[in-house]
C-alpha positions as CSV (number, residue, x, y, z in Angstrom):
1,M,-35.7,22.4,33.2
2,T,-36.0,24.2,29.9
3,A,-35.3,22.7,26.5
4,A,-32.2,24.9,26.3
5,S,-31.0,23.6,29.6
6,H,-31.5,20.0,28.5
7,R,-29.4,20.7,25.4
8,E,-26.7,22.4,27.5
9,L,-26.6,19.5,29.9
10,G,-26.5,17.0,27.1
11,S,-23.6,18.8,25.5
12,S,-21.7,18.9,28.8
13,I,-22.2,15.1,29.3
14,Q,-21.1,14.5,25.7
15,Q,-17.9,16.5,26.3
16,I,-17.1,14.5,29.4
17,L,-17.7,11.2,27.5
18,V,-15.4,12.4,24.6
19,S,-12.6,13.7,26.8
20,D,-12.5,11.1,29.6
21,P,-10.3,8.0,28.7
22,A,-12.5,5.9,31.1
23,F,-15.3,6.1,28.5
24,R,-13.3,4.6,25.6
25,P,-13.7,0.8,25.9
26,V,-11.8,-0.2,22.7
27,A,-8.0,0.0,22.1
28,Y,-6.7,-0.7,18.7
29,L,-3.0,-1.8,18.6
30,S,-1.1,-2.0,15.4
31,M,2.7,-2.1,14.5
32,E,2.1,0.6,12.0
33,I,-0.7,3.2,11.5
34,G,-0.8,5.3,8.4
35,V,-2.7,8.5,9.0
36,K,-1.1,10.7,6.3
37,A,2.0,10.7,4.1
38,S,3.9,13.3,6.2
39,L,3.7,11.0,9.2
40,P,5.9,8.1,8.0
41,T,4.7,5.5,10.5
42,Y,3.6,2.9,8.0
43,S,5.0,0.8,5.2
44,G,1.9,-0.2,3.2
45,G,-1.5,-1.9,3.4
46,L,-1.5,-3.0,7.0
47,G,-0.8,0.5,8.3
48,V,-3.0,2.3,5.9
49,L,-5.9,0.1,6.7
50,A,-5.3,0.7,10.4
51,G,-5.4,4.5,9.8
52,D,-8.5,4.2,7.7
53,I,-10.3,2.2,10.4
54,L,-9.4,4.7,13.0
55,K,-10.6,7.6,10.8
56,S,-13.9,5.9,10.2
57,G,-14.1,5.3,13.9
58,A,-13.8,9.0,14.4
59,D,-16.4,9.8,11.7
60,L,-18.8,7.4,13.3
61,G,-18.1,8.5,16.9
62,V,-16.9,5.0,18.1
63,P,-15.3,5.3,21.5
64,M,-11.9,3.8,20.7
65,V,-8.2,4.7,20.8
66,G,-5.2,3.7,18.6
67,I,-1.7,2.9,19.6
68,S,1.5,2.2,17.6
69,L,5.2,3.0,17.5
70,L,6.9,6.2,16.3
71,Y,9.6,5.4,13.8
72,R,12.4,8.1,13.7
73,K,13.7,6.9,10.3
74,G,10.3,6.2,8.8
75,Y,10.1,3.3,6.4
76,F,12.7,4.6,3.9
77,D,13.3,7.0,1.1
78,Q,13.6,5.0,-2.2
79,S,16.0,5.5,-5.1
80,F,17.7,3.3,-7.7
81,N,21.3,2.9,-8.7
82,S,22.7,2.5,-12.2
83,E,21.9,-1.2,-12.2
84,Q,18.2,-0.5,-11.4
85,W,18.6,-1.8,-7.8
86,Q,16.6,-0.2,-5.0
87,V,18.6,1.9,-2.6
88,E,17.2,3.0,0.8
89,K,17.9,6.1,2.9
90,P,16.3,7.2,6.2
91,V,13.3,9.5,6.1
92,Q,14.1,13.0,7.4
93,W,11.2,14.2,9.5
94,Q,10.5,15.9,12.8
95,P,7.8,14.4,15.0
96,V,7.4,17.7,16.9
97,Q,6.0,19.2,13.7
98,E,3.2,16.6,13.4
99,L,2.6,15.3,16.9
100,T,2.2,16.5,20.5
101,L,4.7,15.0,23.0
102,L,2.9,14.0,26.3
103,P,4.6,13.9,29.7
104,N,3.6,10.3,30.4
105,Q,6.3,7.7,30.7
106,V,6.3,4.0,31.5
107,T,9.1,1.4,31.8
108,V,9.5,-2.1,30.3
109,T,12.4,-4.4,31.3
110,M,14.2,-5.9,28.3
111,Q,17.6,-7.6,28.1
112,G,18.1,-6.9,31.8
113,R,17.6,-3.1,31.3
114,D,14.7,-0.8,32.1
115,V,13.6,0.8,28.8
116,I,11.7,4.1,29.3
117,I,8.8,4.7,26.8
118,R,7.2,8.0,26.2
119,T,4.3,8.8,23.8
120,W,3.3,11.3,21.2
121,L,-0.3,12.2,20.4
122,Y,-2.0,12.6,17.1
123,E,-5.7,13.3,17.3
124,I,-8.0,12.3,14.4
125,T,-11.1,14.6,14.2
126,G,-14.1,12.9,12.6
127,T,-16.5,14.6,10.2
128,T,-18.8,15.5,13.1
129,G,-16.0,16.8,15.3
130,Y,-15.5,13.6,17.3
131,P,-11.9,13.3,18.4
132,L,-10.1,9.9,18.3
133,P,-6.6,9.9,19.9
134,V,-3.7,7.9,18.4
135,Y,-0.6,7.4,20.5
136,F,2.9,6.7,19.1
137,L,5.4,5.1,21.4
138,D,9.0,6.3,21.5
139,T,12.2,5.2,23.1
140,D,14.6,7.5,21.4
141,F,15.5,10.0,24.1
142,D,17.9,10.7,26.9
143,G,17.7,8.3,29.8
144,N,17.7,5.2,27.7
145,H,20.7,3.0,26.8
146,P,22.0,3.9,23.3
147,D,20.9,0.5,22.0
148,D,17.4,1.0,23.5
149,R,17.0,4.4,21.9
150,K,17.2,2.7,18.5
151,I,14.2,0.4,19.2
152,T,11.8,2.9,17.6
153,W,14.1,3.9,14.7
154,D,13.2,1.5,11.9
155,L,9.9,0.0,10.9
156,Y,10.5,-3.8,10.3
157,G,14.2,-3.2,10.6
158,G,17.0,-4.9,12.5
159,D,17.4,-8.5,13.5
160,Q,15.1,-10.8,15.4
161,I,16.0,-9.4,18.8
162,Y,15.3,-5.9,17.5
163,R,11.9,-7.0,16.2
164,L,11.2,-8.8,19.5
165,C,12.0,-5.6,21.5
166,Q,9.7,-3.6,19.3
167,E,6.9,-6.0,19.9
168,L,7.4,-5.9,23.6
169,V,7.2,-2.1,23.4
170,L,3.9,-2.3,21.5
171,G,2.2,-5.1,23.5
172,I,3.5,-4.6,27.1
173,G,4.5,-0.9,26.8
174,G,1.4,-0.1,24.9
175,L,-0.9,-1.5,27.6
176,R,1.1,0.2,30.4
177,M,1.0,3.5,28.5
178,L,-2.8,3.2,28.1
179,R,-3.2,2.7,31.8
180,D,-0.9,5.6,32.6
181,L,-3.0,7.8,30.3
182,G,-6.1,6.9,32.2
183,Y,-7.7,4.2,30.0
184,S,-8.8,2.1,33.0
185,N,-12.0,0.6,31.5
186,I,-10.9,-1.0,28.2
187,E,-13.1,-3.9,27.4
188,T,-11.7,-4.8,24.0
189,F,-8.0,-4.9,23.0
190,H,-8.0,-5.2,19.2
191,M,-4.7,-6.7,18.0
192,N,-4.2,-5.8,14.3
193,E,-1.9,-8.7,13.4
194,G,0.3,-10.6,15.9
195,H,2.9,-7.9,16.6
196,A,1.0,-6.8,19.8
197,G,0.7,-10.4,21.1
198,F,2.7,-9.8,24.3
199,L,-0.2,-7.7,25.4
200,T,-1.7,-11.0,26.6
201,L,1.3,-11.4,29.0
202,E,0.8,-8.0,30.5
203,L,-2.9,-8.6,30.9
204,M,-2.0,-11.8,32.8
205,R,0.4,-9.8,35.0
206,E,-2.2,-7.2,35.7
207,Q,-4.6,-9.9,37.0
208,G,-2.1,-11.1,39.5
209,Y,-3.1,-14.7,38.9
210,Y,-3.2,-17.2,36.0
211,D,-6.5,-17.0,34.2
212,L,-6.4,-17.5,30.5
213,E,-10.1,-17.2,30.0
214,K,-10.2,-13.8,31.6
215,V,-7.4,-12.7,29.2
216,R,-9.3,-14.2,26.3
217,K,-12.4,-12.3,27.1
218,Q,-10.6,-9.0,26.6
219,V,-8.8,-9.6,23.3
220,I,-9.8,-9.8,19.6
221,F,-7.4,-10.6,16.8
222,T,-7.2,-9.8,13.1
223,T,-4.9,-11.9,10.9
224,H,-3.9,-10.2,7.6
225,T,-1.8,-12.5,5.4
226,P,-1.1,-16.2,4.6
227,I,2.5,-15.2,3.7
228,P,5.0,-16.7,6.3
229,A,6.9,-13.5,6.6
230,G,3.8,-11.9,8.1
231,H,3.8,-14.3,11.1
232,D,6.7,-13.7,13.5
233,F,8.2,-16.6,15.4
234,F,10.7,-16.2,18.2
235,R,12.5,-19.2,19.6
236,F,12.4,-19.5,23.4
237,D,16.2,-19.4,23.8
238,L,16.1,-16.0,22.1
239,V,13.1,-14.8,24.1
240,E,14.8,-15.7,27.3
241,K,17.6,-13.3,26.5
242,V,15.1,-10.4,26.4
243,L,12.1,-11.1,28.7
244,P,12.2,-11.1,32.5
245,Q,11.8,-14.5,34.2
246,D,8.2,-13.9,35.5
247,F,7.0,-13.2,32.0
248,M,8.9,-16.3,30.7
249,Y,7.2,-18.4,33.3
250,N,3.7,-17.4,32.2
251,L,4.7,-17.6,28.5
252,R,5.8,-21.2,28.8
253,K,2.7,-22.0,30.7
254,M,0.5,-20.5,28.0
255,L,2.4,-22.4,25.2
256,P,3.3,-25.6,27.0
257,N,4.3,-27.7,24.0
258,A,6.0,-25.1,21.9
259,D,9.7,-24.4,21.3
260,G,9.1,-20.8,20.7
261,V,6.5,-18.0,20.4
262,S,4.3,-17.7,17.3
263,M,2.8,-14.2,17.6
264,T,-0.1,-15.3,15.4
265,E,-0.7,-18.2,17.7
266,L,-0.7,-15.9,20.7
267,G,-3.3,-13.8,18.9
268,I,-5.6,-16.7,17.8
269,K,-5.3,-18.8,21.0
270,F,-6.0,-16.0,23.5
271,S,-8.7,-14.0,21.7
272,R,-12.4,-14.2,22.1
273,Y,-12.9,-13.4,18.4
274,V,-10.6,-13.9,15.4
275,N,-11.2,-12.6,11.9
276,A,-9.6,-12.7,8.5
277,V,-9.9,-9.8,6.1
278,S,-12.0,-11.3,3.3
279,K,-14.2,-14.4,2.8
280,K,-11.5,-16.2,0.8
281,H,-8.9,-15.3,3.4
282,A,-11.0,-16.8,6.1
283,E,-11.1,-20.1,4.2
284,V,-7.4,-20.0,3.8
285,S,-6.8,-19.1,7.5
286,R,-9.1,-21.8,8.8
287,N,-7.0,-24.4,6.9
288,M,-3.7,-22.8,7.9
289,F,-4.4,-22.7,11.6
290,S,-6.9,-25.5,11.9
291,K,-9.4,-23.1,13.4
292,P,-12.9,-23.4,11.8
293,E,-14.2,-20.6,14.0
294,I,-12.2,-17.9,12.2
295,D,-14.7,-15.3,10.9
296,W,-14.1,-12.6,8.3
297,I,-14.7,-8.9,8.0
298,T,-13.7,-7.9,4.5
299,N,-11.5,-4.8,4.4
300,G,-12.5,-1.4,3.1
301,V,-11.0,2.1,2.6
302,H,-11.8,5.5,4.3
303,P,-14.0,7.4,1.9
304,G,-12.9,10.9,2.9
305,T,-9.2,10.0,2.6
306,W,-9.2,8.4,-0.8
307,V,-11.9,10.2,-2.8
308,S,-10.6,12.8,-5.2
309,A,-11.7,16.4,-4.9
310,S,-13.5,16.3,-8.3
311,M,-15.4,13.1,-7.4
312,K,-16.2,14.4,-3.9
313,R,-17.8,17.5,-5.5
314,L,-19.9,15.2,-7.7
315,Y,-21.0,13.0,-4.8
316,D,-21.8,16.0,-2.6
317,L,-24.0,17.4,-5.3
318,H,-25.9,14.2,-6.3
319,I,-25.7,12.0,-3.2
320,P,-26.0,14.3,0.0
321,G,-24.8,12.5,3.1
322,W,-22.7,9.9,1.3
323,E,-19.5,10.6,3.3
324,N,-21.0,9.6,6.6
325,D,-23.1,6.9,5.0
326,P,-21.1,5.5,2.0
327,G,-23.8,2.9,1.4
328,R,-25.6,5.8,-0.4
329,L,-23.1,5.6,-3.2
330,I,-25.3,2.9,-4.7
331,Q,-27.1,5.9,-6.2
332,A,-24.1,6.7,-8.4
333,I,-25.8,5.0,-11.3
334,H,-28.0,8.1,-11.5
335,I,-25.2,10.6,-11.7
336,P,-25.0,12.0,-15.3
337,P,-22.4,10.0,-17.2
338,K,-20.8,13.1,-18.7
339,D,-20.2,14.5,-15.2
340,I,-18.5,11.3,-14.1
341,W,-16.3,11.3,-17.2
342,N,-15.3,14.9,-16.7
343,A,-14.5,14.4,-13.0
344,H,-12.3,11.4,-13.9
345,Q,-10.5,13.3,-16.7
346,A,-9.6,16.0,-14.1
347,N,-8.1,13.3,-11.9
348,K,-6.2,11.9,-14.9
349,M,-4.8,15.3,-15.8
350,R,-3.5,15.7,-12.2
351,L,-1.7,12.4,-12.5
352,M,-0.2,13.3,-15.9
353,A,1.1,16.6,-14.4
354,E,2.8,14.7,-11.6
355,I,4.3,12.2,-14.1
356,M,5.7,15.1,-16.1
357,E,7.1,16.8,-13.0
358,Q,8.7,13.7,-11.6
359,T,9.9,12.0,-14.8
360,G,9.8,14.5,-17.6
361,R,7.5,12.1,-19.5
362,Q,4.6,13.5,-21.4
363,F,1.6,11.1,-21.0
364,D,-1.4,11.4,-23.3
365,P,-4.7,11.9,-21.4
366,N,-6.6,10.2,-24.3
367,V,-4.7,6.9,-24.0
368,L,-5.9,4.1,-21.8
369,T,-3.8,4.4,-18.7
370,I,-3.2,1.3,-16.5
371,G,-1.9,1.5,-13.0
372,F,-0.1,-1.0,-10.7
373,A,1.1,0.4,-7.4
374,R,1.7,-1.6,-4.2
375,R,4.3,-3.2,-2.1
376,A,6.9,-4.9,-4.3
377,A,6.7,-8.5,-3.1
378,Q,7.4,-11.4,-5.5
379,Y,3.9,-13.0,-5.1
380,K,2.3,-9.8,-6.3
381,R,3.9,-10.3,-9.8
382,A,4.2,-6.6,-10.8
383,D,6.0,-7.7,-14.0
384,L,3.4,-10.2,-15.2
385,I,2.2,-7.9,-17.9
386,F,5.8,-8.0,-19.4
387,S,5.8,-11.8,-19.6
388,N,5.6,-11.7,-23.4
389,V,7.0,-8.3,-24.5
390,K,6.3,-9.0,-28.2
391,R,2.7,-9.8,-27.5
392,L,2.2,-6.8,-25.3
393,V,3.6,-4.4,-27.9
394,E,1.4,-5.9,-30.6
395,I,-1.7,-5.3,-28.4
396,G,-0.8,-2.1,-26.7
397,A,1.5,0.0,-28.9
398,G,0.0,3.5,-28.9
399,R,-3.1,2.2,-27.2
400,I,-2.0,1.8,-23.5
401,Q,0.4,3.5,-21.1
402,L,1.5,2.1,-17.8
403,V,2.1,3.7,-14.4
404,F,4.0,1.7,-11.7
405,S,5.0,2.4,-8.1
406,G,6.0,0.5,-5.0
407,K,8.7,-0.3,-2.5
408,A,10.5,-3.6,-1.8
409,H,11.3,-4.3,1.9
410,P,15.0,-3.4,2.5
411,K,15.9,-7.0,3.3
412,D,13.8,-8.5,0.5
413,D,16.2,-9.2,-2.3
414,G,13.5,-11.1,-4.2
415,G,11.3,-8.0,-4.1
416,K,14.2,-5.8,-5.3
417,A,14.9,-8.2,-8.1
418,L,11.3,-7.9,-9.1
419,L,11.6,-4.1,-9.3
420,Q,14.8,-4.5,-11.3
421,R,13.1,-6.8,-13.8
422,L,10.2,-4.4,-14.0
423,L,12.3,-1.4,-14.8
424,N,14.4,-3.3,-17.4
425,A,11.3,-4.6,-19.1
426,A,9.8,-1.1,-19.2
427,Q,12.9,0.0,-21.1
428,K,12.4,-2.7,-23.7
429,V,8.9,-1.5,-24.6
430,D,9.5,2.2,-24.2
431,D,9.5,3.1,-27.8
432,A,6.1,1.6,-28.3
433,I,4.4,1.9,-24.9
434,A,5.0,4.7,-22.4
435,V,5.9,3.3,-19.0
436,V,6.8,5.2,-15.9
437,F,7.8,4.2,-12.4
438,L,7.1,6.8,-9.7
439,E,9.6,6.5,-6.8
440,N,8.8,6.7,-3.1
441,Y,5.3,5.2,-3.1
442,D,3.4,6.6,-0.2
443,M,-0.2,7.6,0.7
444,D,-0.2,10.7,-1.5
445,K,1.1,8.9,-4.6
446,G,-1.3,6.0,-3.9
447,A,-4.2,8.5,-3.9
448,L,-3.0,10.2,-7.1
449,I,-2.5,7.0,-9.0
450,T,-5.7,5.2,-7.8
451,Q,-7.7,8.3,-8.7
452,G,-6.0,9.1,-12.0
453,V,-5.6,5.8,-14.0
454,D,-8.3,4.3,-16.1
455,L,-7.8,0.7,-15.1
456,W,-6.2,-0.9,-12.1
457,L,-4.1,-4.0,-12.6
458,N,-3.6,-6.7,-9.8
459,T,-1.9,-9.9,-10.5
460,P,-1.1,-11.9,-7.2
461,L,-0.4,-15.6,-7.0
462,R,-3.4,-17.3,-5.5
463,P,-4.3,-17.5,-2.6
464,R,-1.8,-15.1,-1.2
465,E,-3.8,-11.9,-1.5
466,A,-5.6,-11.8,1.9
467,S,-7.7,-8.8,0.8
468,G,-6.0,-5.9,-0.8
469,T,-7.3,-2.4,-0.6
470,S,-5.7,-0.4,-3.4
471,G,-8.4,-1.5,-5.9
472,M,-11.1,-0.4,-3.5
473,K,-9.7,3.1,-3.6
474,C,-10.0,3.0,-7.4
475,C,-13.7,2.0,-7.2
476,L,-14.3,5.0,-5.0
477,N,-13.1,7.1,-7.9
478,G,-14.9,5.2,-10.7
479,V,-11.8,3.2,-11.8
480,M,-12.4,-0.4,-12.7
481,N,-10.3,-3.4,-11.5
482,F,-8.6,-5.9,-13.8
483,S,-7.5,-8.5,-11.3
484,V,-6.8,-12.1,-10.4
485,L,-9.8,-13.5,-8.4
486,D,-8.3,-13.4,-5.0
487,G,-8.9,-11.5,-1.7
488,W,-11.6,-8.9,-1.8
489,W,-12.0,-9.0,-5.6
490,I,-13.8,-12.3,-5.4
491,E,-16.6,-10.5,-3.5
492,G,-16.5,-7.3,-5.6
493,W,-16.1,-8.7,-9.1
494,E,-18.9,-8.9,-11.6
495,E,-17.4,-9.6,-15.0
496,G,-17.9,-6.8,-17.5
497,V,-19.9,-4.8,-14.9
498,T,-17.5,-3.7,-12.1
499,G,-14.3,-4.8,-13.9
500,W,-12.7,-7.9,-15.2
501,S,-11.0,-11.1,-13.9
502,I,-7.6,-12.6,-14.8
503,G,-7.4,-16.3,-14.9
504,P,-10.0,-18.9,-13.7
505,L,-12.7,-18.7,-11.1
506,P,-11.5,-19.7,-7.6
507,S,-13.6,-22.9,-7.8
508,E,-12.0,-23.9,-11.1
509,S,-8.4,-23.2,-10.0
510,E,-8.9,-25.3,-6.9
511,L,-10.3,-28.4,-8.8
512,V,-7.0,-29.0,-10.7
513,R,-3.5,-27.6,-10.3
514,Y,-3.7,-24.4,-12.3
515,D,-0.8,-23.2,-14.4
516,E,-0.2,-19.7,-13.2
517,T,1.6,-18.8,-16.4
518,Q,-1.8,-18.9,-18.1
519,D,-2.7,-15.7,-16.2
520,A,-0.6,-13.7,-18.6
521,V,-2.3,-15.3,-21.6
522,D,-5.7,-14.3,-20.2
523,L,-4.5,-10.9,-19.4
524,Y,-3.4,-10.3,-23.0
525,N,-6.5,-11.7,-24.5
526,K,-8.9,-9.6,-22.4
527,L,-6.8,-6.5,-23.0
528,E,-6.9,-7.1,-26.8
529,K,-10.4,-8.3,-27.3
530,T,-12.5,-6.7,-24.5
531,I,-10.9,-3.8,-22.6
532,I,-9.1,-1.8,-25.2
533,P,-12.0,-2.0,-27.7
534,L,-14.5,-0.9,-25.0
535,Y,-12.4,2.1,-24.0
536,Y,-11.9,3.4,-27.5
537,E,-15.1,2.3,-29.2
538,D,-17.8,2.5,-26.6
539,Q,-17.2,5.4,-24.2
540,D,-20.8,5.1,-22.9
541,G,-20.3,1.5,-22.0
542,W,-17.1,2.3,-20.3
543,I,-18.7,5.0,-18.2
544,R,-21.6,2.7,-17.3
545,M,-19.0,0.3,-15.8
546,M,-17.5,3.3,-13.9
547,Q,-20.9,4.0,-12.4
548,R,-21.3,0.3,-11.4
549,A,-17.8,0.2,-9.8
550,I,-18.9,3.1,-7.6
551,A,-22.4,1.9,-6.9
552,Q,-21.7,-1.8,-6.3
553,D,-18.2,-1.7,-4.8
554,A,-17.4,1.7,-3.3
555,S,-20.8,1.6,-1.5
556,Y,-19.7,-1.6,0.3
557,F,-15.9,-1.8,0.5
558,N,-15.4,1.1,2.9
559,T,-14.2,1.3,6.5
560,H,-17.4,2.8,7.7
561,R,-19.0,-0.6,7.0
562,V,-15.9,-2.4,8.4
563,V,-16.0,-0.5,11.7
564,K,-19.8,-1.1,12.1
565,E,-19.1,-4.8,11.6
566,Y,-16.4,-4.8,14.3
567,C,-18.8,-3.0,16.6
568,E,-21.5,-5.6,16.0
569,K,-19.4,-8.8,15.8
570,A,-16.3,-8.1,18.0
571,Y,-16.5,-5.0,20.1
572,D,-19.9,-5.7,21.6
573,I,-20.9,-2.1,21.0
574,N,-24.5,-1.2,20.1
575,F,-24.1,0.9,17.0
576,I,-27.7,2.1,16.8
577,G,-27.9,5.8,17.7
578,M,-24.1,6.1,18.0
């Protein structure tokens, strides 16, 4: 056989392996997957991370598939009334413009009715052309009861029965759909949080006999938060109203001493591998669940999604091959400082243009610009910087400007009150410090802000930040973090080198009960004495830190590294030569 024939045969075999579902041994199940802003199937960090992992999987040629729900009303469109209170409206979008409807249909019995589930396909194409399919499950079509059509309307909406039905669609319906699509040889079901936990019941049903160990060998589980709201619990009396009796029988047998179903417990108890999303989060999770075996794989971000066009040109020129091997970004310390500064200023001008268009405010590109954009939850303390307005104005008048963005969950009045306080505080300092809030935070705005600010602010209450990824996007674009030492920042932080800390070291805050109000004091002191002087008086020193943020943090905190770790630790896939 000639060399050309060998190449042709090899190409044919590769096409078969790529297109045949039987050769994809990993299924990734997540309640939300954020692929792009125009596909509103995510609310925040959990979904965006899921999308980033699948994109890196496609870039690296990992034989996996993603599955989630299609949300007809998206998360929500955000606005504010005259009292600065968040108001939500459904997102208007047409799935047919973004996705391909497939003919496959499966049925799951819920509340005594057969619910028909269909699926839409979105195909991620990796940098080398490798396709990775993502399936979005849908119940909103003729043939279903009107109440059942609504199951896939709202992300994290409705009451507990609504949420329970959604999780049955994801766990049981997701597995049935995968089988119907031809995925017969899946060796690893990766549950991204507990929402897909009922997958374990369907695996048990498929076996035809009760064997917990066989189920466990097929499942891995990632826990993402120590916050109680992130761990769904359904009482058995409620579950009995929804689940068929044969499933209830197995469920009670699997959880013999429980009065209900903890979806996180299902994930942890019936998985062969369990991981947290940072080293610190693993410590917290081991204590929470009394499971010393919980491992960690610290989160990352997808390089190609979150790098700006100007920074990408710079990396392409000076660090060839960086996008498929982000570890090469360690060479960023050799990029000419002037080029890094100019690329960053281009990003900053893009952000300023968007601010002008959305708000009519003229921001100054020569003023230190600080960003804070993430889900509006109380523990994230978006308003910490306004704790002492008088002190803030003394420090920052004419020397800083602030950009905020973020959504509060529609049912989270505490989060909405936080946004209200934030907007009211912004008005108090407006004459001295320019402050804007960009409505409708999504992936596009997240990219624009993380690329265009000079400094990223992060102020969670410890130890509630499991990982966080927004600050990683900043590092990829040469933007330093100014953050409480929690989540990933404990691993990425080097004081005065990659950014700055707020408050004590983790070891110090654990020795005695730390007064969280002191975080604001430290924030003001470092702004006044270290950060602002460095920005205005030592541009060379500032750019050196930008280089270090890229070289030390962006080279590591990326989903290419995350996916490789999952392959090695959890998927049992030999990554060499892939």
